[in-house]
N, C-alpha and C positions, 0 to 999 in steps of 0.2 A: 263872908257869911258867918253869922254868929250862932253857935250851938251851945245850949246850956249843958251843965255837967251831967244832968240826969239823962238827957238824950244821948250824950257822948258815950256814957257807960252802956246804954242799951245797944247802940250801934257796934261797940267793941265786942260785946258778948255774941251778937248775931254773926259778926264776921268770923269770930273764932270758931263758932259752931259750924259755919259753912266750910271752913278750911279742914276741920276734923272729918266731916262727912266725905269730902273729896279725897282725903288721904285714905280712908277706909275703902272707898270705892276702887281706888287705884290698886290697893293691896289685893282686893278680891279679883280684879281683872288679871293681875299677875299670877295669882294662884290658879285661875282657870286656864291660863296659858300653859302653866306647868303640867296640869292634868292632861290637857290636849296633847302636849308634846310626848308625855309618857305613853298615852294610848297609841299615838302614831308610831312610837318605837316598838310597842308590843305588836301592833298590827303589821309592822314591817317584817317581823319575824315570820309571819304566816301568810304574807301576801303572795308567796310563790307556791303555797300548798293548797290543794283542792280536796275538799271533803267528799269522799265517795259515799253517798247516802245509801243506807241499807247494807253496807259492807263493813265488816269489823275485822280487827287484827292489825297489828303494827309489824315493823320489821325486826323487832327484838325477839326473834324466835330461833336463834342459833343454839341456845343453851338448854332447850327443853323440847319435848315432843309437841308437835303442832296439833295433835289430836287429843291427847289426855292432859296436856299442859304440865306434865311431870318431868322433873330434871333428875340427873344422876343415873339414868338408865342407858343401856346400850342402844344406840340409834343408828339409822341409816338415812341418807339424804333423799328427800323427795324428788321424784322425777318431774319433768315439766307437765306430763299428763296428770300426775297426782295433784300438783298444785292447781291446775286448771279445774280439776274435779272438786277440790275444796271451794274454789271460788264460785263455780257454777251451781253446785248442788247445795252448798251450805253457806254461801255468801261470806266466806272467810278468806281474807287476803294473806298470803304467805310469801316470804322473800325467797330468793334463789338458794339461800342457805338453810331453808327450813328442813326439819328432820322429823322422823317418826320412829317409835319404838321398833327395834329390829324383830322382836318376837311377837309383835302385834299387841294391840291394847283394846281400846274401845272401838265399837263399830260406827258410832256417830260422834263426831268431834264435839268437844266441850264448847258451849256458847261463851262468847266474850263481848257482851253488849257494852262493857265499860271501856272498850278499846276501839274508838272510831278510827277509821282509816283516812289518813291524810297523805296524799302523794304529790310529788312534784310533777311538772309537765313531762320531764324526761322519764320518770317512773311510769307514768300513764302511757307514754309512747311505747315503752318496752313491754308493758302489760298487754297492750293492744296487739303488738307484734306476736307475742306468745300465744294469744288467743287465735290469731289468724293461722299460725303454724299448726296449732292443735286441731282446728277445724279442718284444715286441709289434710292432716294426717288421718283424722277420723273418716273423712270422705273416701280415702283410698285404702283404709284398713280392712283386711279380710274379716270374715265372720269370727274366726278363731286364729289367734297368733300366739307364738311361744313367749312365755314370761311377760305377759301384759298385766300391769297392776290393776286395770279396770275389770278385766274378765275374771270371774270367779271359777272355782273348781266345779261348782254346780253347772256352769255354762258348758264346760267341756263334757261333763257327764250327760247332760240333756241331749246335746247334739251328736255325740259320738258313742256314748255308752262306756267311755273310759275316762279316768281322771288324768290330770296333766302329767304325772310321773309315769303312768303307763304309756301314754302317747309318746313321751320322750324316749322311753325304752324301745318302743317300736321304731321310732325315728333313727335311733342309733343302729338298728339292725339293717335298715335299707340305705342309710347315708353312704356307705362305701360303694353301693351298687347304682345309686340314682344320680344321674347327671344334674348338677345344680345350674340354674340360670335365673335371670331376673323374673322370668315368667313362672318358674316352678321351684319350690324349695321342698326338701324332704318332709319337714313338719307339716307344711301346708298340704302336701300330697296325702299324708297319713290322715289328716283331718277330713279332707275331701272324701277319701275312701270310706271311712267309717260313718261319715254323715250320710253318704249314699245308702249304705247298708242299714243304718239306723232309721232313717226317715223315708227312704224310697222316693225322694224328690228326683225330678228329672235332672239330667246333666246340665241343661240350660239354667234351671233354677239354682243349682249349686254354684254355677259360674257367676251368677248375679250376687249370691251371698258372699262369695270370696273375692268379689270386685275384680274379676278378670276383664281387662280392657282390650277388646278387639271386636270384630264383627260378630253378629249373632251366631252364625253357623260355625265360626271358628271357636267361639266360647264353648259350644257343645262338644266339638271335636277335641278341644284341648282338655276339658274335664274328663271326657271318656278315655282319652289316651292316658291321662294321669291315673285314672282308676285301674285300668288294665295293667299298667306298669307297676303300680304299687302292689297289686295282687300277685303279680309274677315275682316281685322282689321278696315279698313276705313268704311266698311258697318256697323260694330258693333258700331263704334264711332259716325257716322254721321246720318245714316238713322233713327234710333229711335228718334232722336232729331228734325228731320225736316220732317218726313213722317210717316203717320199712325194716327189712331184715338186717340191714347193716347198722342201724342205730343202737343196737343192743348186743352185747357179747353173750356167748353161751352161758357163762357162769352167772351173769346177771339175769338171764332168762330163767335159768333153773331156780334162782332165788324167788321167783314168782310162783313156784309150785305150792300147792296146798298139801295138807297132811294126807289127804286121800290119794292124790297123784303120787306123792313121794312113797306111799306104802305100796301101791300097785305097780308103779313104773320105775321106782328107784331113781337112779341118776340119769335116766333117759329123758330127753326133752319132750314134753307133751304140748301139743298145739290143738286148739279147738277151731274148727271151720264152721262158721255160722253166717246166715244171711241176715241182712238188715235192709231197711228201705226208707225212702223219703217220699212222702206224698207230694203230688203235683196236681196242677189244674188240668182239666180236660182240654186238649189241644184242638184247634180248628182243623189241623191237618189229619185226614182220616187214617193214613198209615201210621202216624205217630200215636193216634188214639189206640189203635190195635196193639202197638208195641208196648205201650205203657199201662194198659189195663190188666189188672190182676184179678183173675177169677176167684182166687182164694179170699182176697180182702174185699172184692167187689168195689175197688177204687182204682184210680190211676196213680201209679207210683213208679219210682226208679229204684232198682235194686243195687246193693253193694254187698260184697262178700268180705267179712271181717275175719282176720286170723288173730285169735285171742289166746293169751296164756291162761292157765287154770284159775288164777285169782282175779281174772277180769281185765288184766292189762292188755290193751289193744296193741298188737305187734305191727299189723299192717292192715290196709284197707284196699280192696281191689274193686274196680268198677269204673263207670256205671254199667249195669246190664239192663236188659229189657224187663219190664214189670211182668210180662206174661210168662217168662221162663221161671221154672222152679229151680231149687237148689241143686238137684241132681243133674239137670241139664247144664247149668252154669259150671259145675265142677268138671265137666268133660271138655269145656272150651280150652 
C-alpha cells in the first residue's frame, strides 16, 4: 500500500496525539488511586470509633475541671454518680479520671460543642455498664443518704428541718448506742425520725421513701421501731446533759442570778417554780377530755412544771400533768 508524504505526516501527528492523551489519562487514574488509598487510610483510623450524637466531650479531661474547664486549681475526682449526672443532665461525656474543682465552681458545666464524642466499642460497653449500675443504685437508694453528691443541702433541710452537718452531729450521738445492720444505719434512722416529725407522713409512707424492702406490715413496723429507738437514743444522749438538777453545778447555777436576786438573796440559790402547757386536740375518750380540759384557758392542754433560774435558764421540766389541775394542786403531788 502506497501512502503519500502528506498523508503520512497527518497519520503520524494523529498517532502522537493519541499516545499523549492515553498517557495523561493513565496519570489521572494513578492520582485517583493515590487519593482513594489516602482516604482509606484516614477512614481506617476512625473505623472503630462511633460518634455519639448529641453528646460532647472527649477523654482529655484529667488536667482540668470538667465543669468550668479551668486548669491549675485544686481538684477532686468525680464519682461514678457525678459522671452519670453530667451525661444524663448535660449530655457531657467524661472519663473515669475526670475531676472537678474541690472548692466548687460553676453550677452548670461549660458547653463544649466543638468536642464531639467518639468512643470505641469497648468504651461504649463500659459506659452502658456504668449506666446500669447507676440506675440500680438509684432504684435502691433511700430518700436521704449521707455524703451523696446529687442530694443538696436544701433537700436535707426540706425533709428534716436540719442541714447535713447537723444531721451528722446527731448521728455521732446515737451511733455508739444504735445497733447497725444492713436494714438500719444510724444516719438513715436520724433522717427517718426527723422526716416523720417534719412532714407527719405515715410510717408506711416513710418506709417507701427510704426504700425499705420487706412486706407492707413489716415496713410500717420497722420504721416505727426505728422512730422510737432514735427518740430514746437522743433522749439518753441529750437530756441528761441539758436538763435536770445534775447537769449544772451550784456555782454555775448561781452565775445565772440577776442583779435583783443577788441583792435580795445574796449567795443563796434561787429557783422559780412556774407552770407551762402544751395545747392538744380534743380527745374522743370522754375521761381524757375531762382530764385535759383547762377551765382557765377554755382549751384542752397538757401541763408541765418548769424549774427556772432567775435569768430564765430552764433547770428542769417536770410532767406531764392533767390540764384541769392548777399549779397549787400540782405542787402538792
